[in-house]
C-alpha positions in Angstrom: -25.4 111.2 57.4 -27.5 108.3 58.6 -27.7 107.0 55.1 -23.9 107.2 54.8 -23.3 105.1 57.9 -26.0 102.6 56.8 -24.2 102.1 53.5 -20.8 101.9 55.1 -22.0 99.3 57.6 -23.6 97.2 54.9 -20.3 97.1 53.0 -18.3 96.3 56.1 -20.6 93.4 57.1 -20.5 92.1 53.6 -16.8 91.8 53.6 -16.5 90.3 57.1 -19.4 87.8 57.0 -17.3 85.0 55.5 -14.2 85.6 57.7 -14.8 83.3 60.6 -12.3 80.7 61.9 -12.2 78.0 64.5 -9.1 77.4 66.8 -6.8 74.6 65.9 -3.0 74.0 66.1 -2.6 73.2 62.4 -2.5 76.1 60.0 -4.0 75.5 56.6 -4.2 77.8 53.5 -4.0 78.2 49.8 -1.5 80.3 47.9 -2.5 81.9 44.6 -1.5 84.8 42.3 -5.1 86.0 42.4 -6.0 83.9 39.4 -4.3 80.5 39.7 -2.8 78.4 42.5 1.0 78.6 43.1 2.7 75.3 43.5 6.1 75.1 45.3 5.8 78.3 47.4 7.8 78.2 50.6 5.7 78.5 53.8 7.4 78.9 57.2 7.1 80.6 60.6 9.1 83.7 61.0 12.0 83.1 63.4 11.2 79.4 63.7 12.2 76.1 62.1 8.8 74.9 61.0 8.3 75.0 57.2 6.6 73.4 54.2 5.7 74.1 50.6 2.5 74.3 48.6 1.2 71.4 46.6 0.0 71.4 42.9 -3.2 73.1 44.0 -1.4 75.8 46.0 -2.5 74.2 49.3 -0.4 73.7 52.5 -0.7 72.5 56.0 1.8 73.8 58.5 2.3 72.6 62.1 3.1 75.3 64.6 4.1 75.1 68.2 3.9 78.8 69.1 0.7 80.4 70.3 1.1 83.3 67.9 3.5 84.5 65.3 3.9 85.4 61.6 3.7 83.0 58.6 6.0 83.8 55.7 5.1 82.8 52.2 7.8 83.2 49.6 8.0 82.5 45.8 10.4 83.6 43.2 9.1 86.7 41.3 6.6 87.6 44.1 6.8 89.7 47.2 7.0 87.9 50.5 3.6 87.7 52.2 3.5 88.0 56.0 0.3 86.8 57.8 -0.1 87.0 61.6 -1.7 84.1 63.5 -2.9 83.5 67.1 -3.9 80.5 69.1 -7.4 80.9 67.7 -6.2 80.5 64.1 -6.7 77.3 62.1 -7.4 78.3 58.5 -5.5 81.2 57.1 -7.5 81.0 53.8 -6.4 82.3 50.5 -3.0 84.1 50.4 -2.7 86.2 47.2 1.0 86.8 46.4 1.7 90.1 44.6 4.2 90.0 41.7 7.3 91.9 42.6 7.2 93.9 39.4 3.8 95.3 40.2 4.8 96.3 43.8 8.3 97.6 43.3 7.8 100.7 41.2 11.3 100.8 40.0 10.7 97.5 38.3 7.7 98.9 36.5 9.9 101.4 34.8 11.5 99.4 32.0 13.0 102.4 30.3 13.3 106.1 31.2 14.4 105.4 34.8 16.2 108.7 35.0 13.3 110.7 33.4 10.3 109.2 35.3 10.1 110.6 38.8 8.2 108.0 40.7 8.3 108.7 44.5 9.8 105.8 46.4 8.7 105.7 50.0 12.1 106.2 51.7 13.9 108.4 49.1 11.5 111.2 48.3 9.5 112.8 51.1 6.2 113.9 49.5 2.4 113.2 49.9 1.7 110.4 47.4 -0.8 107.8 46.4 -0.2 105.0 43.9 -2.7 103.1 41.8 -1.3 99.8 40.5 -1.9 97.7 37.5 -4.5 95.3 38.9 -6.8 98.2 40.1 -6.4 100.1 36.8 -7.4 97.0 34.8 -10.3 96.1 37.0 -11.8 99.5 37.7 -10.4 101.9 35.1 -11.2 100.2 31.7 -14.3 100.6 29.7 -17.0 103.3 29.9 -15.1 105.0 32.8 -13.4 108.3 32.7 -9.6 107.8 33.1 -9.4 110.2 36.1 -12.1 108.2 37.9 -9.4 105.6 38.9 -7.8 108.4 41.0 -10.9 109.4 43.0 -10.0 107.1 46.0 -7.3 109.6 46.9 -7.3 112.3 49.5 -7.9 115.9 48.2 -8.8 114.6 44.7 -12.2 115.4 43.3 -13.5 114.2 39.9 -16.4 116.1 38.5 -17.9 113.3 36.3 -20.6 115.7 35.0 -23.0 113.8 32.8 -21.6 115.2 29.6 -19.8 113.1 26.9 -17.0 110.6 27.0 -13.8 112.2 28.2 -15.4 115.4 29.5 -14.6 114.8 33.2 -12.7 117.4 35.2 -10.1 116.6 37.9 -9.1 118.8 40.8 -6.2 118.2 43.2 -6.2 120.2 46.5 -8.7 122.5 45.0 -6.7 123.3 41.8 -8.0 122.4 38.4 -6.4 120.4 35.6 -4.5 123.3 34.1 -2.7 123.8 37.5 -1.9 120.1 38.0 1.0 118.7 36.1 0.4 115.5 34.1 3.4 113.5 33.0 3.4 110.5 30.6 6.6 108.5 31.1 8.2 111.7 32.3 7.0 113.7 29.3 4.8 116.8 30.1 1.4 116.5 28.4 -0.6 119.5 29.7 -1.6 121.7 26.9 1.2 124.2 26.0 -1.3 127.1 25.5 -3.5 126.9 28.6 -2.3 123.9 30.6 -5.6 122.0 30.1 -6.1 118.3 29.9 -8.7 116.9 27.5 -9.3 113.3 28.6 -11.0 112.3 25.4 -7.6 112.6 23.7 -6.1 110.1 26.2 -8.8 107.4 26.3 -6.2 104.7 25.6 -4.4 105.5 28.8 -6.2 103.0 31.0 -5.4 100.2 28.6 -1.7 100.9 28.5 -0.9 102.3 32.0 1.2 100.1 34.3 1.0 102.5 37.3 -0.4 105.9 38.1 1.0 108.0 40.9 -0.7 111.0 42.3 1.9 113.3 44.0 -0.1 116.0 45.8 1.7 119.3 46.3 5.0 120.2 44.8 5.8 116.6 43.8 9.1 114.9 43.0 9.5 115.9 39.4 12.7 117.8 38.6 11.0 119.6 35.7 9.6 123.1 35.9 5.9 122.1 35.5 2.5 123.4 36.6 2.4 121.4 39.8 0.4 123.9 41.9 -2.1 121.3 43.0 0.1 118.3 42.4 1.7 116.0 39.8 0.1 112.9 38.2 2.8 110.5 36.9 1.5 107.9 34.4 3.8 105.1 33.5 2.8 103.1 30.5 3.7 99.6 29.3 7.0 99.3 27.5 8.1 96.3 25.5 7.2 93.4 27.8 9.9 90.9 28.7 7.5 87.9 28.8 5.7 86.4 25.8 2.0 86.4 25.9 -1.2 88.2 25.0 -4.9 88.7 25.7 -8.2 89.4 24.0 -11.1 91.2 25.8 -14.7 91.9 25.0 -16.7 94.5 27.1 -20.2 95.8 27.2 -21.9 98.4 29.3 -25.0 100.6 29.8 -26.6 102.4 26.8 -25.1 100.3 24.0 -21.5 100.5 25.1 -19.2 97.9 23.4 -15.5 97.5 23.3 -13.1 94.9 21.9 -9.3 94.8 22.7 -6.4 92.6 21.6 -2.8 92.8 22.8 0.3 90.7 22.3 3.9 90.7 23.5 6.6 88.8 21.6 8.9 88.9 24.6 12.5 89.7 24.1 13.7 87.6 21.1 17.5 88.1 21.2 18.0 91.9 21.5 14.5 92.8 20.2 10.9 92.8 21.4 7.6 94.1 20.3 4.3 94.8 22.2 1.1 96.1 20.7 -2.5 96.7 21.6 -5.5 97.6 19.4 -9.1 98.2 20.4 -12.3 99.8 19.2 -15.3 101.1 21.1 -18.7 102.7 20.5 -21.8 103.7 22.6 -25.3 105.1 21.9 -24.7 107.5 24.8 -22.7 107.8 27.9 -25.6 108.6 30.3 -27.6 111.6 29.1 -29.3 111.9 25.7 -27.2 113.0 22.8 -23.8 111.8 24.2 -23.0 109.0 21.7 -19.3 108.3 20.9 -16.9 106.0 19.2 -13.2 105.6 18.8 -10.2 103.4 18.5 -7.0 103.0 20.5 -3.6 101.8 19.2 -0.3 101.2 21.0 2.9 99.8 19.6 6.2 99.5 21.6 9.5 98.2 20.1 12.4 97.5 22.5 16.0 97.1 21.6 18.7 96.1 24.1 22.1 95.8 22.3 24.0 95.1 25.5 23.7 95.5 29.3 24.6 99.2 29.2 22.1 100.4 26.6 18.3 100.0 26.5 16.1 101.7 23.8 12.4 101.7 23.4 10.2 103.3 20.7 6.5 103.8 21.5 3.6 105.3 19.5 0.0 105.4 20.6 -3.1 107.3 19.9 -6.9 107.4 20.5 -8.8 108.8 17.6 -12.4 109.5 18.8 -15.5 111.5 18.5 -18.2 112.2 21.1 -21.3 114.3 21.4 -21.4 116.6 24.4 -23.9 117.8 27.0 -23.5 121.2 28.8 -24.6 122.7 32.1 -28.1 124.0 32.3 -30.1 126.3 34.6 -32.7 124.9 36.9 -35.4 127.0 35.2 -35.6 127.8 31.5 -35.5 131.3 30.2 -38.5 131.5 27.9 -39.1 134.5 25.6 -41.9 134.8 23.0 -42.8 131.2 23.5 -39.2 129.9 22.8 -36.6 128.8 25.4 -33.6 131.0 25.1 -31.6 128.6 27.3 -33.5 125.3 28.2 -33.3 124.3 31.8 -33.7 121.1 33.7 -37.4 121.9 34.2 -37.9 121.1 30.5 -35.0 118.7 29.7 -35.0 116.6 32.9 -31.9 115.0 34.4 -30.9 113.2 31.2 -31.9 115.9 28.7 -29.6 117.7 26.3 -30.5 120.9 24.5 -27.5 120.5 22.2 -29.2 117.5 20.6 -32.1 117.2 18.2 -33.2 115.7 14.9 -32.5 117.0 11.4 -34.4 115.3 8.5 -35.2 112.4 10.9 -31.7 111.8 12.1 -30.0 112.7 15.3 -27.7 115.8 15.2 -25.8 117.7 17.9 -24.6 121.3 18.2 -21.6 120.1 20.2 -19.3 117.3 19.0 -15.7 116.9 20.0 -13.5 115.0 17.5 -9.8 114.6 17.8 -6.8 112.4 16.9 -3.5 113.0 18.7 -0.8 110.4 17.9 2.0 110.5 20.5 5.4 108.9 19.9 8.6 108.9 21.9 12.0 107.3 21.9 13.6 106.4 25.2 17.3 105.7 25.6 18.9 104.5 28.9 22.7 104.4 29.0 24.5 102.9 32.0 27.8 104.6 31.7 29.4 102.9 34.6 28.3 101.6 38.1 27.9 105.2 39.3 26.8 107.2 36.2 23.8 106.9 33.9 22.1 109.0 31.3 18.4 108.8 30.4 16.9 110.7 27.4 13.5 110.8 25.8 12.7 112.5 22.5 9.0 112.9 21.8 6.5 114.3 19.4 2.8 114.6 19.0 0.5 115.8 16.2 -3.0 116.9 17.1 -5.9 117.3 14.6 -9.5 118.0 15.3 -11.7 120.3 17.3 -15.2 121.0 18.6 -18.4 122.0 16.8 -21.0 124.7 17.4 -23.3 127.1 15.6 -22.5 130.2 13.5 -25.4 132.6 13.1 -28.7 133.0 14.9 -28.8 129.6 16.7 -31.9 128.0 18.2 -32.1 130.3 21.2 -32.9 133.2 18.9 -35.0 131.4 16.4 -38.8 131.0 16.9 -39.4 127.4 17.7 -35.6 126.7 17.8 -35.9 124.7 21.0 -38.7 122.4 21.9 -40.9 123.6 24.8 -41.7 120.0 25.5 -38.2 118.6 26.0 -35.7 121.3 25.1 -34.3 119.6 22.0 -32.8 121.6 19.2 -35.4 121.9 16.3 -32.9 121.6 13.4 -35.7 121.6 10.8 -36.8 125.1 12.1 -33.3 126.4 11.6 -33.1 124.9 8.1 -36.4 126.4 7.2 -35.1 129.9 7.9 -32.0 129.2 5.9 -34.2 128.5 2.9 -35.5 132.0 3.1 -32.0 133.7 3.1 -31.1 135.9 0.0 -29.2 133.6 -2.3 -29.1 131.1 0.5 -26.1 132.7 2.1 -25.9 132.9 5.9 -24.4 136.1 7.2 -23.8 137.3 10.8 -26.9 136.5 12.8 -28.9 135.7 9.7 -29.4 132.0 9.3 -27.5 129.2 11.1 -24.7 126.8 10.0 -22.6 124.3 11.9 -18.9 125.0 12.2 -15.9 123.2 13.7 -13.3 125.2 15.7 -10.1 123.5 14.8 -7.2 123.1 17.2 -4.4 121.6 15.2 -0.9 121.5 16.6 2.6 120.0 16.3 4.6 119.5 19.4 8.1 118.0 19.9 10.7 118.0 22.6 13.5 116.4 24.6 14.1 115.6 28.2 17.6 114.3 29.3 18.8 113.5 32.8 22.3 112.6 33.9 22.5 110.7 37.2 25.6 110.3 39.4 25.3 108.0 42.4 28.3 108.2 44.8 27.3 104.9 46.3 27.9 106.5 49.6 24.9 108.7 50.8 24.8 111.2 47.9 23.0 111.1 44.5 23.2 114.0 42.0 21.1 114.8 38.9 21.3 117.4 36.2 19.4 117.7 32.9 17.7 119.7 30.2 14.0 120.0 29.1 13.3 121.4 25.6 9.8 121.9 24.1 8.7 123.4 20.8 5.0 123.9 19.9 3.0 125.4 17.0 -0.8 125.6 17.2 -3.2 126.6 14.4 -6.7 127.8 15.2 -9.5 128.5 12.8 -13.1 127.6 12.0 -14.4 125.5 9.1 -17.9 124.6 8.0 -19.3 121.1 8.6 -23.0 121.4 7.8 -24.8 124.2 6.0 -28.3 123.1 7.2 -29.8 123.7 3.7 -28.0 127.0 3.1 -25.7 127.6 0.1 -22.8 129.1 2.0 -21.6 131.4 4.7 -20.4 135.0 4.3 -16.8 135.0 5.5 -15.4 138.4 5.0 -12.3 139.6 7.0 -9.9 142.4 6.9 -8.0 141.1 3.9 -10.8 139.4 1.8 -13.0 141.0 -0.8 -16.5 142.2 0.0 -19.0 139.4 -0.3 -16.4 136.6 0.1 -18.4 133.4 0.6 -17.3 129.9 1.8 -19.4 126.8 1.0 -16.9 123.9 1.4 -17.8 121.6 4.3 -15.5 119.1 6.2 -15.9 115.8 8.0 -15.8 115.4 11.8 -14.3 111.9 11.4 -11.1 112.0 13.5 -9.1 110.0 10.9 -10.2 112.4 8.2 -9.2 115.4 10.4 -5.7 114.0 10.6 -5.2 114.6 6.9 -7.9 117.0 5.7 -8.9 120.4 7.1 -9.7 123.7 5.6 -7.1 125.6 3.7 -6.6 129.3 4.5 -9.1 130.3 1.7 -11.8 128.0 3.2 -11.7 129.2 6.8 -14.4 131.2 8.6 -14.8 133.0 11.9 -11.1 133.5 12.7 -7.7 132.2 11.7 -4.5 132.4 13.9 -1.5 130.5 15.1 1.0 130.7 17.9 4.4 129.4 18.6 5.6 128.5 22.1 9.2 127.5 22.8 10.5 126.3 26.1 14.1 125.7 27.2 14.9 124.6 30.7 17.6 123.2 32.9 17.3 121.4 36.2 19.3 119.8 38.9 18.8 117.8 42.1 21.0 116.6 45.0 19.8 113.9 47.4 21.3 112.5 50.6 20.3 109.3 52.3 21.9 107.7 55.5 20.6 105.6 58.3 16.9 106.4 57.8 17.4 110.1 57.1 16.9 111.5 53.6 17.0 115.0 52.3 16.9 116.6 48.8 17.0 119.9 47.1 15.8 120.6 43.5 15.9 123.6 41.3 15.1 124.5 37.7 15.4 127.6 35.5 13.4 128.0 32.2 12.7 130.5 29.4 9.4 130.4 27.6 8.9 132.4 24.5 5.6 133.3 22.8 4.6 134.5 19.3 1.1 135.1 17.9 0.3 135.0 14.2 -3.0 136.3 12.8 -4.4 135.8 9.3 -7.8 137.3 9.8 -7.9 140.7 11.5 -5.3 142.7 9.5 -5.6 144.2 6.1 -2.0 143.3 5.1 -2.8 139.6 5.6 -0.6 137.4 7.9 0.7 139.5 10.7 3.2 138.3 13.4 4.1 139.6 16.8 7.6 139.6 18.1 8.7 136.8 20.4 8.1 137.6 24.1 10.5 135.8 26.5 9.6 135.2 30.1 11.9 133.5 32.7 10.5 131.1 35.3 12.0 129.0 38.0 11.3 126.7 40.9 13.2 125.5 43.9 12.2 123.0 46.5 13.6 120.8 49.1 12.6 118.4 51.8 13.7 115.8 54.4 12.4 112.7 56.0 13.4 110.5 58.9 12.5 106.8 59.3 13.1 104.8 62.5 12.3 101.2 63.5 11.5 100.7 59.8 8.0 101.7 60.8 7.6 105.4 61.5 8.5 108.1 58.9 8.2 111.9 59.3 8.7 114.2 56.4 8.5 117.9 55.4 9.1 119.8 52.2 8.9 123.4 51.0 9.1 125.0 47.6 8.7 128.2 45.6 7.6 128.3 41.9 7.6 131.3 39.6 5.4 130.2 36.7 5.2 131.9 33.3 1.7 133.0 32.3 -0.4 131.0 29.8 -0.4 132.3 26.2 -4.0 133.6 26.3 -3.0 136.0 29.1 0.0 137.3 27.2 -1.9 138.7 24.2 -5.1 140.7 23.7 -7.6 138.2 22.2 -8.0 138.2 18.4 -4.9 140.3 18.0 -1.1 140.0 17.9 -0.8 142.8 20.5 0.6 142.1 23.9 -1.5 142.8 26.9 -1.0 146.2 28.4 0.0 146.2 31.1 2.0 143.0 30.5 1.2 139.9 32.6 3.8 138.9 35.1 4.7 135.5 36.4 2.4 133.7 38.9 4.0 133.1 42.2 3.4 129.9 44.2 4.7 128.9 47.6 4.0 125.6 49.2 4.9 123.8 52.4 3.8 120.5 53.7 4.6 117.8 56.3 3.5 114.3 57.1 3.8 111.1 59.0 3.6 107.5 57.9 3.2 104.4 60.0 3.8 101.1 58.1 3.9 97.5 59.1 3.3 94.5 56.8 -0.4 94.4 57.5 -1.2 98.0 58.1 -0.2 101.4 56.6 -1.4 104.9 57.4 -0.4 108.4 56.1 -1.2 111.8 57.6 -0.3 114.9 55.7 -0.8 118.7 56.2 -0.2 121.4 53.6 -0.4 125.1 52.9 -0.2 126.6 49.3 -0.3 130.3 48.6 -0.8 131.4 45.0 -0.3 135.1 44.1 -0.4 137.2 41.0 -2.9 134.9 39.3 -4.5 136.2 36.1 -8.2 135.4 35.6 -10.5 136.3 32.7 -14.3 136.0 33.1 -16.7 136.5 30.2 -20.2 138.0 30.5 -22.9 138.6 27.9 -24.6 141.9 27.1 -27.3 141.2 29.7 -24.6 140.8 32.4 -22.8 144.0 31.2 -25.2 146.2 29.2 -22.5 148.7 28.2 -20.8 146.0 26.1 -21.5 145.2 22.4 -23.5 142.2 21.2 -20.5 139.9 21.8 -20.4 140.8 25.5 -17.4 141.7 27.6 -14.5 140.2 29.5 -13.4 140.9 33.1 -9.6 140.9 33.4 -8.3 140.4 36.9 -4.5 140.6 37.0 -3.5 139.9 40.6 -5.7 137.3 42.2 -4.5 135.5 45.3 -5.6 132.1 46.7 -4.7 130.3 49.9 -5.2 126.5 50.2 -4.6 124.6 53.4 -5.7 121.3 54.7 -5.2 117.8 56.2 -5.2 114.4 54.5 -5.4 110.9 55.8 -5.3 107.5 54.1 -4.8 104.0 55.2 -4.9 100.4 54.0 -4.8 97.2 56.0 -4.9 93.4 55.4 -7.3 92.1 57.9 -6.6 88.5 56.8 -5.1 86.7 53.8 -8.2 87.3 51.8 -9.6 90.6 53.1 -8.1 94.1 52.6 -9.6 97.4 53.6 -8.7 100.9 52.7 -9.9 104.4 53.4 -9.1 108.1 53.1 -10.3 111.5 54.3 -9.3 115.1 53.6 -10.5 118.5 54.8 -9.5 121.6 53.0 -9.9 125.4 53.6 -9.5 127.0 50.1 -10.3 130.7 49.8 -9.4 133.6 47.6 -7.0 136.0 49.3 -6.4 139.7 48.7 -7.5 142.4 46.3 -6.9 142.6 42.5 -7.2 145.4 40.0 -9.6 144.7 37.2 -10.6 145.9 33.8 -13.6 145.2 31.6 -12.8 144.8 27.8 -15.4 144.9 25.0 -15.2 141.6 23.1 -16.1 143.3 19.8 -14.1 146.6 19.8 -11.5 145.5 22.3 -11.9 148.8 24.0 -11.6 149.1 27.8 -15.0 149.9 29.2 -14.1 150.1 32.8 -10.9 150.1 34.9 -10.4 150.0 38.7 -6.8 150.1 39.8 -7.7 149.9 43.5 -9.4 146.6 42.7 -11.9 144.4 44.4 -11.1 142.4 47.5 -12.1 138.8 47.3 -10.6 137.7 50.6 -12.6 134.9 52.2 -14.5 134.0 49.0 -14.6 130.2 48.7 -12.8 128.5 45.8 -15.4 126.6 43.9 -15.7 123.5 41.7 -14.1 120.9 44.0 -15.3 119.4 47.3 -13.3 120.7 50.2 -14.2 117.7 52.4 -13.8 114.1 51.0 -13.9 110.7 52.6 -13.9 107.2 51.4 -13.8 103.6 52.4 -13.1 100.5 50.3 -12.8 96.7 50.7 -11.9 93.7 48.7 -12.6 90.1 49.7 -11.5 86.8 48.1 -14.4 84.4 48.6 -12.4 81.8 46.7 -8.9 82.0 45.2 -10.5 82.7 41.9 -13.5 84.8 43.1 -13.4 88.3 44.6 -15.8 91.1 45.4 -15.0 94.7 46.1 -16.8 97.9 47.0 -15.9 101.6 47.5 -17.9 104.4 49.2 -17.0 108.0 48.5 -18.5 111.0 50.3 -18.1 114.7 49.2 -19.1 117.8 51.2 -18.5 121.5 51.3 -18.7 121.8 47.5 -19.2 125.3 46.1 -20.0 126.4 42.6 -17.7 128.5 40.4 -17.2 132.1 41.5 -19.2 134.5 39.4 -16.7 137.4 39.1 -19.4 139.8 37.8 -21.6 139.2 40.9 -18.6 139.2 43.3 -17.4 142.6 42.0 -20.9 144.0 42.2 -21.4 142.8 45.7 -18.1 144.0 47.1 -18.4 147.4 45.5 -21.6 148.0 47.4 -20.3 146.5 50.6 -22.1 143.2 50.5 -20.6 139.8 51.2 -20.4 137.4 48.3 -20.0 133.7 48.3 -20.6 131.2 45.5 -23.6 128.9 45.7 -23.0 125.9 48.0 -24.1 122.6 46.5 -25.5 119.6 48.4 -23.3 116.9 49.9 -23.5 113.5 48.2 -22.3 109.9 48.6 -21.8 107.3 45.9 -21.1 103.6 46.2 -19.3 101.5 43.5 -19.1 97.7 43.5 -17.3 95.0 41.4 -16.8 91.3 41.0 -14.1 89.2 39.5 -14.0 85.6 38.6 -11.1 83.7 36.9 -11.6 80.4 35.1 -8.3 78.5 34.8 -8.0 76.8 31.4 -4.6 75.1 30.9 -0.9 75.9 30.3 -1.1 79.3 31.9 -4.2 80.3 30.0 -7.2 81.8 31.8 -10.5 83.5 31.2 -11.4 86.3 33.6 -14.8 87.9 34.1 -15.0 91.4 35.6 -18.1 93.4 36.3 -18.5 96.9 37.7 -21.5 99.0 38.9 -20.9 102.7 39.5 -23.2 104.7 41.8 -25.0 101.5 42.7 -27.7 103.3 44.7 -28.4 105.9 41.9 -27.6 108.9 44.1 -28.8 112.1 42.4 -26.4 115.1 42.8 -24.9 118.1 41.1 -21.2 117.5 40.5 -20.4 121.1 39.4 -21.9 124.5 38.9 -20.5 127.0 36.4 -21.5 130.4 35.1 -24.2 128.9 32.9 -25.9 126.4 35.2 -25.5 122.9 36.8 -24.0 119.6 35.9 -25.7 116.5 37.1 -23.4 113.7 38.2 -23.8 110.3 36.6 -26.5 108.0 37.9 -26.1 104.2 37.9 -23.8 102.9 35.1 -22.2 99.5 34.6 -19.8 97.6 32.5 -18.8 93.9 32.2 -16.0 92.1 30.3 -14.4 88.8 29.6 -10.6 88.7 29.1 -8.8 85.7 27.7 -5.1 85.7 28.6 -2.5 83.4 27.1 
């Protein structure tokens, strides 16, 4: 704790050291936009007659007769700045005006105004934090995980885990990514099958995002979405109204390099085009064997035929590949002189047992490669002064997957892992392959590299009709349609010297062998993957269709606002299998499940300063597809899985004046009837076959409650401070029946209908106490420094269901392992060189975890994830 306060004090002193003034009766200052001086800005005293304007350099001198007051600085296109002064004030310093379009969130949304549910302070009473364009561009671009930009938010935890690019995990109020809704311009983007988010598929997001809003709790979206923990609304660029462009070059630790270009034509008549292209590569992210490379592309075409219609077509994608690093035990499991599972005692903090060398070149067991182009067409129609209709039609195509080993693997091969550093000994595996009969790998004989493909096609529509009475009431009604088909199979990518792999199934002839290999290049994966005859391991598909309707009514008068929302949806599931049935392709019937949500809230604001709010909601969520069917079959789970039931209530208070803002929120979320599956190997459950077993818990309950605080303040015209804190109490609640299913035969090995009581067991993976402090100081109008401190405490590892059940059955208390608290400090510097005619060159540098704090960010069932040590990036951006 002493270390934390020392670091905090150092940052605070750094930001205050330059902020000294001497009393005079003339006020002097400089007005800029953060990059360049603003000439002609109006400078006056609030409520008085004194006034002046800035010169060509943005400078002003203002004579004041009052002992204290407020200086107003106004300029077209920017928000009015208000700076307090006293009789001790002489130099106000640099006043940075904020463009109105970056502060007023409604102006950020060029199209899709009726679809994108951005919470405005006085209309929608929810707990919310907003990250705006400047912060995204300065701190979220480069070798930084996209969710990292949201870590300075109460009750948000980012497990950066030193794996590969895009492998971070995000938790909101203790709920993981599959239970937090992510919306892109109002379009749901959580995986349709399991709700997951794979950030590597969205690496372009930080380059194209205009604003990110984290709505904790039930959120303001009218859609029936997985907002158990919260809703993250990402609003991207549309077709820019102003002509201009930029070019940027970046570099970073471990060979990271990135080049980006972007250009906007502006609106030429009724049309406009914006585009962005970039490419990146790195030798590694942090740990050994985490190289990666990719490209990002973004094209937006706007068309505005008249004042009543606005259309925008957008397509963007982020083809990429990256090598991965998994969790590890502290101590290696060594048998017969070979590590079965290398631990940190062999690999060290930056080691990676997935990686090794094959014929002198680096090769990994685990590589993720994917290409997911996303496109949408937005149409805003202003019907009349009271009515409008917003519609988005969208589609995405996903191609790619993740690699691994089929066969014996290095853990069961003599010398397969190095005793010295834990690296995979690929040459040892290849040597065994040479001894195989006819060179054919079969079962656990020999080893080959495969890719598990996850290909999908997803399209949908969201439409919202808005009616504003212009007198207190606003009404919305709309529809949400989604259609999804996913294909899952395995294909060979490297035979490691073997001639092929035996790939028999229920409808293939005896001795059926596959030898064709496929590329892990994400562009190749978009067009070339294994045909049905070339697939190995498994081969199945699913269809998920969703139809929903929603509505909202909102009332606003004299500082009081209230709303009620509701939605009703049907979700249908079908499983198709081409591997496990003698008759070939076999389909299930469609299974339909109805879900709904209803929520409402109210707020009251008085004196334009104080706001109180509360809201409450109930959500009946359909289960994920994997819980509806028995794995590797088209058979429905028996008994069938019912909807999960979520109840939430929260309240809060906001105090806001021009130079200071503070929010205080409290919440309670109860989650019942949750389905959890937990896999164990044969060692963990000896009665299972060689493929292990799966625990199935059908009625898990969780209770999450907590308090959240955040603030920001402008100490002077060139110094801003911010901070946040949250404390949660997240525990499992109640008993759940459980079954144990053999992964090979699919037989039920054990069943307990009375269940195991997990009441009081801590929810793991996310820190239940968080706190942070940040500051930004403009030393000169063109030079700024900033720093952020983040502290995390009361962090538990994942719950081991196997151990929890065993402990409770014998009357012992079980809790997951508690990990050590940790604190990280990030710092950055920006400097802008003004060139001419509106052109400038901006340098930005960031250092993450500047004191190289060592910590574990997560613990799962296989071991620990180290957090990232010190990393850095720097870039030059030329804007014109």
